[in-house]
Wavefront OBJ file of the C-alpha trace (Angstrom):
o trace
v 4.327 17.089 7.874
v 4.605 13.808 9.204
v 4.793 10.172 6.495
v 4.174 7.024 7.554
v 2.305 3.569 6.515
v -1.233 4.793 6.235
v -3.820 2.735 8.071
v -7.655 1.756 7.344
v -8.968 5.091 9.494
v -6.505 6.520 6.561
v -8.441 5.735 3.725
v -11.754 7.786 3.869
v -9.928 10.913 3.578
v -7.059 9.824 1.680
v -9.099 8.927 -1.060
v -11.204 12.072 -1.207
v -7.202 13.877 -1.512
v -6.506 10.753 -4.183
v -9.660 12.197 -6.278
v -8.701 15.428 -5.464
v -5.379 15.169 -7.052
v -6.565 13.245 -10.195
v -9.975 14.315 -11.198
v -11.801 17.166 -11.565
v -11.993 20.324 -11.385
v -10.251 20.431 -7.821
v -7.462 18.813 -9.646
v -6.557 21.576 -11.480
v -5.801 23.914 -8.294
v -2.157 21.540 -8.567
v -0.136 20.686 -11.834
v -0.829 17.245 -11.949
v -4.045 16.023 -12.827
v -5.289 13.943 -15.255
v -8.587 15.991 -15.564
v -8.337 16.489 -19.603
v -7.279 12.882 -20.102
v -9.484 10.971 -17.584
v -12.698 11.402 -16.138
v -13.236 8.169 -14.871
v -12.256 7.549 -10.787
v -8.940 7.190 -10.205
v -9.230 4.289 -7.176
v -11.936 3.262 -4.463
v -11.651 2.536 -0.963
v -11.167 -1.067 -1.911
v -8.707 -0.659 -3.953
v -7.148 1.019 -0.907
v -7.807 -1.645 1.279
v -6.106 -4.506 -1.054
v -3.167 -2.802 -0.597
v -3.083 -1.978 3.247
v -3.116 -6.018 3.013
v -0.824 -6.834 0.401
v 2.575 -7.978 1.310
v 4.169 -6.999 -1.278
v 2.903 -3.368 -1.827
v 2.792 -0.624 1.117
v 0.813 3.110 0.769
v 2.458 5.919 2.886
v 0.449 8.288 3.843
v 1.548 12.189 4.514
v -0.115 13.607 7.809
v -0.780 17.580 8.228
v -0.015 19.100 11.725
v -3.737 18.414 12.824
v -3.175 15.260 11.741
v -5.396 14.856 8.245
v -4.156 13.122 5.103
v -2.878 15.744 2.449
v -0.688 12.717 0.040
v 0.262 9.303 -0.565
v 2.283 6.809 -2.717
v 2.356 3.836 -3.015
v 4.532 1.136 -3.694
v 5.279 -2.311 -4.508
v 7.448 -5.090 -5.073
v 8.167 -6.416 -8.501
v 10.901 -8.188 -8.757
v 13.962 -9.810 -6.559
v 15.411 -6.256 -6.286
v 12.407 -4.313 -8.293
v 10.031 -1.884 -7.026
v 7.425 0.280 -8.075
v 6.133 3.565 -7.567
v 2.555 5.267 -7.925
v -0.111 6.733 -6.823
v 1.523 9.741 -5.913
v -0.216 12.726 -5.165
v -0.334 15.951 -2.817
v -3.859 17.814 -2.286
v -3.819 20.149 -5.225
v -3.770 23.395 -2.724
v -0.224 21.910 -1.422
v 1.641 21.159 -4.411
v 4.765 23.099 -5.667
v 5.571 22.676 -2.045
v 8.376 20.211 -2.161
v 6.501 17.652 -1.051
v 6.165 15.417 -3.920
v 9.925 15.251 -3.604
v 9.381 14.412 0.100
v 6.991 11.630 -0.760
v 9.474 10.285 -3.158
v 12.171 10.400 -1.136
v 10.577 8.594 2.031
v 8.726 6.166 -0.959
v 12.841 5.067 -2.276
v 13.588 4.646 1.145
v 11.052 2.147 2.250
v 11.577 0.298 -1.153
v 15.216 -0.292 -0.476
v 14.442 -1.200 3.239
v 11.132 -3.406 3.390
v 11.822 -5.333 -0.298
v 15.771 -4.752 -0.810
v 14.902 -3.176 -3.856
v 17.878 -1.961 -5.679
v 15.667 -0.594 -8.178
v 12.732 1.433 -8.436
v 10.743 1.707 -11.607
v 7.154 4.110 -12.173
v 4.915 4.278 -15.064
v 3.331 8.217 -16.776
v 1.347 8.662 -19.044
v 3.287 9.794 -22.259
v 1.015 12.383 -23.187
v 2.397 14.310 -19.482
v 5.870 15.709 -20.632
v 6.204 17.766 -17.513
v 5.755 14.987 -14.932
v 8.535 12.934 -16.422
v 10.411 16.294 -16.306
v 9.578 16.328 -13.175
v 10.770 12.883 -11.841
v 13.506 13.006 -14.275
v 14.836 15.723 -11.659
v 14.621 13.222 -9.112
v 16.843 11.050 -10.775
v 14.500 8.865 -12.842
v 15.493 8.279 -16.016
v 13.664 7.535 -19.267
v 13.757 3.878 -20.098
v 13.101 2.652 -24.071
v 10.233 0.959 -22.093
v 6.529 1.303 -22.796
v 3.213 -0.226 -21.551
v -0.375 0.243 -22.509
v -2.303 2.390 -20.419
v -4.080 0.055 -17.564
v -8.013 0.442 -19.353
v -8.495 0.721 -22.705
v -9.623 3.918 -24.116
v -10.491 5.219 -27.789
v -7.628 6.978 -28.333
v -5.224 4.644 -26.186
v -2.911 6.016 -23.959
v 0.580 4.595 -23.536
v 2.589 5.047 -20.450
v 6.114 5.188 -20.829
v 8.958 3.240 -17.953
v 11.641 5.509 -15.684
v 13.342 3.874 -13.850
v 16.812 4.615 -10.947
v 18.650 3.079 -9.205
v 18.694 3.491 -5.183
v 20.877 3.979 -3.116
v 21.441 1.231 0.208
v 18.574 1.965 3.161
v 19.429 4.433 5.865
v 19.852 2.282 9.308
v 18.603 4.132 12.356
v 20.869 3.032 15.398
l 1 2 3 4 5 6 7 8 9 10 11 12 13 14 15 16 17 18 19 20 21 22 23 24 25 26 27 28 29 30 31 32 33 34 35 36 37 38 39 40 41 42 43 44 45 46 47 48 49 50 51 52 53 54 55 56 57 58 59 60 61 62 63 64 65 66 67 68 69 70 71 72 73 74 75 76 77 78 79 80 81 82 83 84 85 86 87 88 89 90 91 92 93 94 95 96 97 98 99 100 101 102 103 104 105 106 107 108 109 110 111 112 113 114 115 116 117 118 119 120 121 122 123 124 125 126 127 128 129 130 131 132 133 134 135 136 137 138 139 140 141 142 143 144 145 146 147 148 149 150 151 152 153 154 155 156 157 158 159 160 161 162 163 164 165 166 167 168 169 170 171 172 173
């Protein structure tokens, strides 16, 4: 697997991976799906294009040995030294093989390098204790902060905030 910055040509196939990972029956093949909580589309091509065009966002894509996208992660500059990690997904058929861990590490390094981030944060739906525990095993700490879910729902969902201090980026000579 190669991890690199996403290009516009990656987006149509990557969009399908994102939707398979988060929504619908195909997502149930993995363990990170939200299908039991949400039924709408997770994202669209226009949103992914906006991420690529933004100077304060990066979209990393995981490419398999056949050149096909199999996952992604987004990082965003939030403050002078804080980045946000989101949109982490791996194709449901490939989950639980350590690929997510590699994507997180690449995103953390990219956030430190590109944005000078010393802290990275993320939000997770509060009803996903197994996902919160996964990130805690990766060094993220549950903060006291909670944020509203970006889309109004009945009953409402809430997002918990996790944060992690970042090491200095690796400098290759």
